[in-house]
C-alpha positions as CSV (number, residue, x, y, z in Angstrom):
1,M,18.4,-10.0,12.0
2,L,15.8,-10.2,9.0
3,A,12.6,-11.4,10.1
4,I,12.6,-13.4,6.9
5,E,16.0,-14.5,6.9
6,S,15.0,-18.2,6.8
7,L,12.8,-17.5,3.7
8,I,15.6,-15.9,1.8
9,R,18.1,-18.7,2.6
10,E,15.5,-21.2,1.4
11,H,15.3,-19.2,-1.8
12,Q,19.2,-19.5,-2.3
13,T,18.8,-23.3,-1.6
14,I,15.9,-23.8,-4.0
15,G,18.0,-21.8,-6.5
16,R,21.0,-24.0,-6.4
17,L,18.4,-27.1,-6.8
18,V,17.1,-25.3,-9.9
19,D,20.7,-25.0,-11.4
20,A,21.4,-28.7,-10.8
21,L,18.0,-29.5,-12.5
22,E,18.9,-27.5,-15.4
23,A,22.1,-29.2,-16.0
24,Y,20.3,-32.6,-15.4
25,A,17.7,-31.7,-18.0
26,L,20.6,-31.3,-20.4
27,E,21.9,-34.6,-19.9
28,I,18.2,-36.1,-20.4
29,R,18.2,-34.2,-23.7
30,Y,21.6,-34.9,-25.4
31,M,23.3,-37.4,-23.3
32,P,22.9,-41.1,-24.5
33,E,23.9,-42.5,-21.1
34,V,21.9,-40.5,-18.4
35,D,20.8,-41.7,-14.7
36,V,17.2,-41.7,-15.3
37,A,16.6,-42.6,-11.6
38,Q,17.7,-39.1,-10.7
39,L,14.7,-37.5,-12.2
40,A,12.4,-39.3,-9.6
41,E,15.0,-37.9,-6.8
42,F,14.7,-34.1,-8.3
43,A,10.8,-34.4,-8.2
44,A,10.8,-35.9,-4.6
45,V,13.2,-33.3,-3.3
46,F,11.2,-30.5,-4.9
47,I,8.1,-31.6,-3.3
48,E,9.7,-32.2,0.2
49,F,11.5,-28.9,0.4
50,A,10.0,-26.6,-2.0
51,E,6.5,-27.5,-1.6
52,C,6.0,-29.3,2.0
53,L,8.4,-26.9,4.0
54,H,9.1,-23.6,1.9
55,H,5.6,-23.0,0.4
56,E,3.9,-24.0,3.4
57,K,5.8,-21.6,5.6
58,E,5.0,-18.6,3.0
59,E,1.2,-19.8,2.7
60,S,0.6,-20.5,6.4
61,I,2.6,-17.7,8.1
62,L,4.1,-14.9,5.7
63,L,1.1,-14.3,3.7
64,P,-1.4,-14.6,6.6
65,A,0.7,-12.1,8.4
66,L,0.8,-9.8,5.6
67,G,-2.8,-10.0,5.0
68,R,-3.5,-9.1,8.7
69,S,-1.5,-6.0,8.2
70,G,-3.7,-4.9,5.3
71,V,-2.2,-6.4,2.2
72,R,-5.1,-7.4,-0.1
73,W,-5.7,-10.9,0.0
74,E,-7.8,-11.6,-3.2
75,V,-5.9,-9.2,-5.7
76,G,-2.4,-8.3,-6.1
77,V,0.9,-10.1,-5.1
78,L,-0.7,-12.3,-2.4
79,P,-3.0,-14.4,-4.8
80,A,-0.3,-14.5,-7.6
81,V,2.1,-16.1,-5.3
82,R,-0.5,-18.7,-4.2
83,R,-1.3,-19.2,-8.1
84,E,2.2,-19.7,-8.9
85,H,2.7,-22.1,-6.2
86,R,-0.1,-24.3,-7.6
87,Q,1.4,-24.0,-11.2
88,E,5.0,-24.9,-9.8
89,A,3.3,-28.1,-8.1
90,Y,1.8,-29.1,-11.5
91,L,4.9,-29.0,-13.2
92,I,6.8,-30.9,-10.3
93,A,4.0,-33.4,-10.5
94,V,4.6,-34.1,-14.3
95,L,8.2,-34.8,-13.7
96,R,7.5,-37.1,-10.8
97,Q,5.0,-39.1,-13.2
98,A,7.7,-39.1,-15.8
99,G,10.3,-40.4,-13.2
100,E,7.9,-43.1,-12.5
101,R,8.5,-44.5,-16.0
102,A,12.3,-44.1,-16.0
103,G,13.7,-46.9,-17.8
104,F,11.0,-46.9,-20.7
105,W,11.6,-43.5,-22.0
106,S,11.7,-43.1,-25.9
107,A,13.5,-40.3,-27.6
108,E,10.4,-38.3,-27.8
109,D,10.0,-38.6,-24.2
110,R,13.1,-37.5,-23.2
111,R,12.8,-34.4,-25.3
112,Q,9.5,-33.6,-23.4
113,I,10.8,-34.4,-19.9
114,A,13.9,-32.3,-20.5
115,A,11.4,-29.5,-22.0
116,T,9.3,-29.8,-18.9
117,A,12.4,-29.7,-16.5
118,Q,13.6,-26.5,-18.3
119,A,10.1,-25.1,-18.0
120,L,10.1,-25.7,-14.2
121,V,13.6,-24.1,-14.0
122,E,12.5,-20.9,-15.9
123,F,9.1,-20.7,-13.8
124,Q,11.1,-21.1,-10.5
125,R,13.3,-18.5,-11.6
126,A,10.5,-16.0,-12.5
127,H,8.5,-17.1,-9.3
128,H,11.4,-16.0,-7.1
129,A,11.9,-12.9,-9.0
130,L,8.4,-11.8,-8.4
131,E,8.7,-12.6,-4.4
132,S,12.1,-10.7,-4.4
133,A,10.3,-7.4,-6.3
134,E,6.8,-7.6,-4.9
135,L,6.3,-9.8,-1.7
136,L,9.4,-9.7,0.5
137,P,9.7,-5.8,0.5
138,L,6.3,-5.8,2.0
139,V,7.6,-7.3,5.3
140,A,9.4,-3.9,5.7
141,S,6.8,-1.7,4.2
142,Q,3.5,-3.3,6.1
143,L,5.0,-4.7,9.2
144,G,5.9,-3.0,12.4
145,E,8.6,-3.7,14.8
146,Q,6.5,-6.2,16.9
147,Q,4.9,-7.9,13.7
148,Q,8.3,-8.4,12.2
149,A,9.6,-10.1,15.5
150,D,6.2,-12.2,15.5
151,L,6.8,-13.3,12.1
152,K,10.3,-14.1,12.7
153,A,9.4,-16.2,15.9
154,A,6.8,-18.1,13.9
155,L,8.9,-18.9,11.3
156,E,11.5,-20.3,13.6
157,R,8.8,-22.4,15.3
158,F,7.9,-24.0,12.0
159,D,11.7,-24.7,11.5
160,A,12.0,-26.4,14.7
161,R,8.9,-28.5,14.4
162,H,10.3,-29.7,11.0
163,A,13.9,-29.8,11.9
164,S,14.7,-33.2,10.8
165,R,12.9,-33.1,7.5
166,R,14.7,-30.0,6.7
167,R,17.9,-31.6,7.5
168,A,17.1,-34.5,5.5
169,A,16.0,-32.7,2.5
170,L,19.0,-30.4,2.5
171,A,21.3,-33.3,2.5
172,R,19.4,-34.7,-0.6
173,I,19.8,-31.2,-2.2
174,E,23.4,-31.0,-1.6
175,R,23.9,-34.3,-3.4
176,L,22.1,-33.1,-6.3
177,V,23.8,-30.2,-6.5
178,V,27.4,-31.5,-5.9
179,R,26.8,-34.0,-8.6
180,Y,24.8,-31.8,-11.4
181,A,25.2,-28.0,-10.6
182,P,27.3,-25.9,-12.8
183,A,30.5,-24.5,-11.2
184,S,29.2,-20.9,-11.9
185,R,26.2,-20.8,-10.4
186,S,23.2,-18.8,-12.5
187,G,19.7,-17.8,-12.2
188,V,17.9,-17.3,-9.1
189,Y,20.8,-18.1,-6.8
190,A,22.9,-15.2,-8.1
191,V,19.9,-13.0,-8.2
192,F,19.2,-13.8,-4.4
193,V,22.8,-13.4,-3.3
194,S,23.1,-9.9,-4.9
195,E,19.8,-8.8,-3.9
196,T,20.0,-10.0,0.0
197,A,22.7,-7.5,0.5
198,A,20.9,-5.0,-1.3
199,Q,17.4,-5.6,0.5
200,G,18.8,-6.5,3.8
201,E,18.6,-3.3,5.7
202,A,15.2,-2.4,4.0
203,V,13.4,-5.8,4.8
204,G,14.9,-6.0,8.1
205,R,13.8,-2.3,9.1
206,P,10.4,-2.1,10.8
207,A,7.5,-0.1,9.0
208,Q,7.0,3.5,10.6
209,R,3.4,3.3,12.6
């Protein structure tokens, strides 16, 4: 089983949420009648699932494990991932603040909010592409069998500690996806569905030491 299977599943879930946000952004921009309260829900779910759960797992467990194995902490992909997490948090915060003003949006507000939402969509897809191409393969190339087992166990302990939060967040994501996601999923979800199969054996195979 993949040492980082739970992280890949979370990428797929976030990808579905991103697709839903993209569809909602189009409604904000072009539809006279839009449920403005849903922007606050999107922002809250991104904060809870992407930031507080997924990013926390990466930054407190995965990245330190790679750092201990010899991957450079201050240059290369590890600091790039951390920087992108901060940028993503900024975009989500902008949407959260806009959601607090729901009901008072002008036409220009709607244009800017839709543009910010689309910027988050594109940023998230590029971020996951970076992790797919440069971060996740390091698990196989840098971690030995026991290190991969320890990583998997640590990720599972994190999930167990936050099981109720995860279930609640996933239920909220599913409601948004059902309401807004296009029938033909695009972007990061499709990328990770295809790449998971291609990378599965490589990521799960221990490094030769």
